[in-house]
N, C-alpha and C positions, 0 to 999 in steps of 0.2 A: 251624343245628345247635344243639341245646340246650346250655346252659352256665351257669356262674355268672358274674356280671358282673365281679367282682374276685377271681379265684381266688388271687391272690398274698396275699390277706388271710385265706385259709382254711387251716386245718391239720386233718388227720384223725388221730385217735388211737384205739387199740384194744388190747385184750388178747385173745390167741387161744391155742388149744390144739388140736392134732390136727385141723387144718382144711385139709389138703393138697388136697382136692378142690375147694375154693371160694375160698381166700384170694386167689389170683391174680386171679380174676374180680372179687372184691370191690374190690380196689385199682384194677383196670383200669376198673371202673364209675365211680369218682370221678375218675380221670384223664381219662376221656372228657368230663367236664364241666369240665375245666381245673384240677382240684385236683392239686398236685404236691408237697405237703409232708405227710409222714407220720411219726408216732411209733408204733411197734408194739412191744408187750411180748409175747414168746413165753413161755408158761407151761409150759416143759419139755415141748414136743411130742415124741412118740415116732415121729411119721411124718415126712414130707418138707415140713412146713409152712414151716420156715425156708428150705429150698431154693427153694420157690415164691416166697417173698418176695424172695429174692436174684434169682431169675429175672425177676421184675417190675422190680426195680431195674435189672438189666442190659439189659432190653428198652427201658427209658425213661431214657436218660442225663440227661435234664433234670429228673428227679425228685430231690428232697431227702428221703431216707428214713433214719430213725434206728431201728435195731433194738435192743431191750433184752432181755436174758435175765432172766426172772423165774422162779426155781426154787422159789418158795414153794409148799408143798403144803397141801391141805385149806383152800383159800381160802374164808373165810366171805363172806356177801353184803355185810357191812359193809366188809370188806377190798376187795371188788370195786369198791365205790363210791369208796373212798379211792384205789385204784389208778388208776381212770379220771380222778379229779380231779387226782392227781399228774401223770399223763401230759399232761393238758390244760394244767396250769401250766407244765410243761416245754416243751411245744410253743409256747405263747404267748411264753415267754421266749426260746427259741432261734431261732424263726422270726419273732418279732414278729407272730404271727398275731392277727387281730382277732376271727375267728369260729372256733369249734371244732366239728368233726363227730365225735362219739364213736360208734364202730361196734362191732358184732359181725360176725364174718366172714360170717354168713348174711343180713345186711341190705344191701340195694342201694337207693341213692337213685334216685328216678325224677323226671325232668323231661321233660314231653311236647314232641314236635315240635321247633320251633326257638325255644322260649321261652328267654329270658335272665333268670335270677333274680338280682335285686339285693337282698341281705339287708339293706342299709342303708336301703331305701326307706321303711320304716315306723317306724324308730327304736324297735325293741323289743329286749328282752333275750334272747328265745329264740323259736324257731319250732317248733311241734309238728306233726310229720309224721303223716299218716294211716298206720296200720300195716296193710299188705295181705298176708295170708298166702296163699302160693301152694302148691297141692296138687301132689304129684308127677305126677299124671295129666295136669296141664296142660302139662308140658314134657317128657313122657316120650320124645318123638321129636325133641327138639332140645336144644341146650345152653342153659344159663342166659343167657349173653350174647345168644343168638339170641332167647330169650323176651323179654329186656329191650328189644329193638329193636322189638318189636311194639307197635302202637297200636290201641286204648288199653290201659292196664294193667288186667288183670282178675284178681280174686282174692277171698278172703273177708275182709271188713273185720272188725277185731277187735271182738268182742261186748262186751269190757270197756272199750272206748273209750280204751284207752291207745294211745300212739303213740311215736314216736322223736323225739329232740330235737336241734336244732342251736342253739348258744347263742353269745352275744357274751361273750367272755372278760372276766372281772373277778376280781381276787384273792380275792374273798369267795365265789365260786361253788363249789358242791358238786354233782357229778354223781351222781344217784341210781342205785342198782343197776339194770341193765337199760337205762340211758340213756333212760328214759321221761320223766324230769323233771330239772330242776335247781332248786336253791334257794340262798338266801343264808344263810351262817352268821353274818352280822352283824345279821340281822333286816330287811334291806332287802326291799322288795316288788319282785318281778320281774313285768314285763309281757310277755305273749306273744301270739302269733297263730297261727291255723291255717295249716299249710303249703299247703293247697289254694288259698288266696288268692294264693299266689305260683306255684302250679303244682306244688308239691313233694309227694311222697309217699315212702313207704319200702316196698319189696317184700321180703317175708320168706320165705326158703327154708330153713326149719329141718330139712326132711327131704328128702334127695336120693336115698335108697335105704332099704331095710328095715334094713340094717345101721346106718345113721346114725340111723334112727328109734329102734332099740333102745338105741343109745348115748345119745340124747337123753333117753329115758325113764329110763335108769339114772342119768343125771346129775341129773334132777329128783328122783327118789326118794332120792338120796343126801343131799340137804339136808333131813333129816327135820324139823328145827325150822321151817324156812321153808315146806316143802311137806308138812306132816303129812297133809293131805287126800289127797295122792297115795299115801302109804303105806297109808292106809285103803282107798282105791279098789283098790289092788293086792291087798290081802288079801281084799276083798269079791269081786273077780273070780276068785279061786281061784289067785292067784299071778301072777308076772311074765309067763310065757309066754301064759297065757290072756288077760291084759289086752292084750297085744300083738296077739293074734289078733282080739280084739273091736275094737280101735281101727283096726288096719290094714285090716280088712274093712269098716270104716265102718258097723258095725251100731249105728245110732243108738238103737234101742229098748233093746238090752242095756245100752249104756253109760248111757243116761238112767235106766234102772231101778236100776242100781248107785248112781248119784249120788243119786237120790230116796230110796232105802232108807237112805242115810247122811245124809240131810238136806242134801245139797249141790246147789244149782242148777247144772246142767251148764255154764252160761255162766261160772260163777265158778271153773271149773277151768282157765281160760286158753285159750291158742291151740290146744292139742291138741283141744279140743272143736270149735273153729272149723274146724280143718284136716281132721279125720277124721270128724266127725259132721255138723255144720251144712252145710259145703261149699256155701254159697250164693255162687256166683261172681258177683260184682258188678263193674261197670265203675267205675273211679275217675274221678270227674268233677271236674276242677279248676274253680275259680271265680275266675279270674285277674283281679285289679284292676290296671289299668294306671296309674291316676292316684291316688296315695295321698292327695292333697289332696281329691279328689272323694269318696274313700271315707270320709273323716272319721277319727275316732279309731281307732287299731289295737288298742285295749284290748278284745280279744274276751274275754279272761278273765285273771284275775290269780292268780298262784300265791303264796301266803303262805310265809314262811320258817319254818324250825324249827331246833332245835338240830342241829349237825352230827353225823353218825354217827361213832362212835369205833371204830377198829379193835380187834378182839379181841386181836390179837397186835401190840401197840403197838411193841415193839422190832423185830419183823420188818418192820413197815411203815416204820418210821423208817430201817432199814438199806436198804430198797428206794429210798426217796427220796434218801438219801445217795448210793447208787450212781448214780442219775440225775444228780445234781449233779456227781459225779466224772467221769462219762462225758462230760458237757458240757464240762468243762475239758480233757478229753483228745481231744476230737473231731478237731481239726486234725492231731494227731500220730498217732493210732492208726487211725482209720477214715475218712479223708477221702473215699475213693471211695464208701463206704456212705452217708455223709452228703451227698455230692454237692457238696462245696466244693473 
């Protein structure tokens, strides 16, 4: 059975909002590989997301799960980075975790067959997982857990070559927005390797229904400064509803024409292009290396450091971190069952 070699050294962290249809399965996915330590921040969900997290905890009494309320509105991308970093620091402190898996609710870690993944084998700072986008048509007659049990993993690999990251915790590590990279705020060079050499990948389920697709598109276009090109694409398509029709129907020619008229290469507009237009379903092929000494140096690529992101709402972010620290001090008195101690 596929698993992590030392799951007690791993903690999962994440910030979620209105993910009632998938958050249980996301946590269950990691639990199936042995991960039992979680810190989740709920960003004022209006649906049953928190109930589903509680249900997961109740179904698995051996889980140590810490749920944090995060009521901040209009979260900037910088603040998302700082939030994931704060959650990671919190998890490392309270669980003594050595490795951190930062997640979005629609990301599922994939380990094939009966592979056992030992993150310590190669002495690296992080592992970059291939990001495999799964189109709704691929799992329309099955649940996501059923799809994840299929071998091999099939989907559309990211054309932008970005992936998801698992990292070795250190006090100077900053998690980049989207959990695609980590870097050091002290200028330290971080060494990483491709997850495929360990058998690891990340299956991405951003769209489970048309309703979720529309919500995802609205969320993207709301961040105008970061996703200005999506605002331009929406206008060029004749409005939100027409763009939705173009993408959902998978009309590659219409979408490509819009992007070309705006001077935007389709592959540069992210996974929406991969998911709804390119749709090249490829088989994820791990290249597992059993003997790290025979493999030689694990330095497949090196990520340089840069200045840490600064939150736009500094006081708000500080109050969030303070609330985490206070919650840690109250854990044994107020929520022992939630924390699992």
